[in-house]
N, C-alpha and C positions, 0 to 999 in steps of 0.2 A: 482835562486830560483825554478823553475816553473819545472827545471832541479831535481833538488831534491827532492822535490814536487815527484815527476813522481819517483824515484828511492825506495823512502821510503811508497808510495801507492805499486809498482811491491814486493815491500820484506814485506811490512806486510801481502798482497793476498800470499804472497808463503807460510808466514811459517803459514799462518793460516788453507791454503788446507797439508799438513807438519803435523799439528796438528788433522785433520780429514780423515790424512791417517794412523796415530800412532793411533789415537782406531779400525778406519779396523785392523790393522797387526791384534792388543789387543782381540778384537773379536773372528777378526781364529782362533787364538794361544789360545786361552778359548774355545771353537769350536774343537778345532782335538784334546784338551787335556785328552777332555769330549771323543769322541767316539774314544781312545789309551787307558784310559782308561779302557770299556768296552771291547774294544775287547780283553786288556788281560785276564777280568775275564770271555769267549767267550772258552781262550783259558787256564784260565786253569779251565772251565769243560771237555773242547777235553778227557785232556790226561785224567783227575776222569776215564770219557770214556773206552778210548782205558787201564787201570790197574784195571777199573769191569769187562773189558771180556777179561780178563786172563785170574779168575775163575769161569768160568759160566763153566759148566760141568753138566746144570743138567740135568732131560729123556727129555722135549719138546728141546732138543738141537737141535737152526738148522743151519748149517753151510753157507746156503745163505741170512743169517741175521747179521750171527758174521765178515761174508765179506766186505759186507754193509757199517756195527755199526764202523768196522775197517777204509774204503777206503771214509767218511765223516765224521769217526771222523778225521784224516790228513785231507780233506782239510779242514777242519773249526780251525785248528790247524796252518793249513801253511800261510790264509785266514788272518785270523790276526794277526797275527807274520808277515806278511806281512805290512798292517797296521797301525802297530805303529812304526816298523819298518821304511816307510814314511813316517808318521808324529815326527820322534825323526828330518827327517832329515831336514823337511822341515820345520819344528819351530829351530832349532837352525842354518839350511846353511842362509834360509829365514833370523834370526830379526838377521846374522851379516850384513852382508850384509846394512838389510833395513839398521840397524842405522852407520855403518861404513865407505857403502861407497861409491861412488861421487855423486853429487847432479842429483836426481831423481831417485838413486834404492830407496829407499819408496817406487815408488807408481809404479817402476817395477818387486816389492817383491809380495807386494797386492794384481799385475793382477797373476801374478804367482801361490802363495798362490790361486785364487779364481777357473784358472786352473787346478789345483794339487786337490781343491779336493774334482771331481766328482772320478778319479778315486779312493781317497779313499772311498767314502762313495758304491761307486758300491758292491768293495772289502767287505769288514766291513760286505754286504749287503749279499756276498754270505758264508762267516759264518756265517753269523748267521740264512741263513737257511741249510746249510749243519749240524748244532746242529742240527737245531727240527730235520731233513733230520733220522740221528743217536738215537736224540730221538728214535723216529717212528721205528730207526731199534731196539735198545734195548728190546723195547715190543715188541717184539717176545720173545726173547730168557728170558725172568721177567716174562713171562707173560699165562693166557692158551691164544688160539687163541679167543678166542670170546670174553674176555679181552680187548688181542692185537691189534684187531681189531676195535671195537673202542677208543681205545686210538689212536692207528693211521690214525683213521677217523679224528676225532681233532684237530691232530697235520697239518695232509692238509690241515685244514679247517681255523688255523690260523696260516701256511703258505699262503691261499693266501689272507686274512684279514691283512697280514701283508703288506704285497707283493700294491694292491691296496689302501690298505686304503695309502704309502709311494705316491701312485704316484695323491692319490687325496691331500694328505695336500700340495703334491709339486703344483699340481695347482692349488692352493689355491694363494700359499705365493711366487712365480712364481714371477719375476721381470721380465715385457717387456721391448724389446729394449728400449722403449722411456722413457722408469722410469728410465736406471741405469742414475748416477747421475758420472759426466765426471768433475773431479777438474780440466784437463789438460786446458782444454775449458777459465774455466776464468786465465791458466796465458798466451791463446795465442791472449784477447786479448787485453792485457796490452803490450805499447811500450818499445821493451829492448833497455837498454841503446846503444847499440856497438855501433848499429843501425842507429843512432839518432846521436851518437856521428860523424857516418861514415858520412851520410846526412846533416848533421849540415858541413863539411868540404867540401864538392863539393859543397854548395851550394859559402862559401869562398873567392873557390875557382872558381869560376862563377862571380862573382864578378870586372866588370871593374874596372884595378888599379884606375883610372884618377878620378872613382866616392867613395873611398878608402879614397882618401885625405881626401875630406870634409864630 
């Protein structure tokens, strides 16, 4: 009876742990989906800049500004397409392994997604900053010098504000090492059925045969 209760307790805790891990998996998929949508939108904006630059032949045409516009627009497209692709790989293959993999696959996938998010966020930030710099370059092709200088200063200030506030918000909501919930600790505290069975067999073998008669 006690052995059955232990097995029931272990299976119940394990089921609850998997349910909590599934919530984490859904959270990562939701966040990645939002980032992928924004990355695809930024890539579309960059393609619009590349198309616009083909028709620029104004009197204040600046070849350096046009070259930088092409460069940063290309970087923006590459970075955001990379983000969309990585998110697709992680979401499709990770979710598939979590649901159809062996025992413990859910935890492995969630930990893997947690590590991959840094690459995704860094690359998305590069694409976002590249887009703003491309906009600054386009001002020197479309506006007078005085207006372009003012617009460039505003865009550079926006880049600084984005980076500084991103760091500030990250530090505000960053999880410290002691704050992270480790679900595997719950399972480690529970006895394993296989180990208990082996221990019981060894105890039975160690019993004196004379005592076993009584």
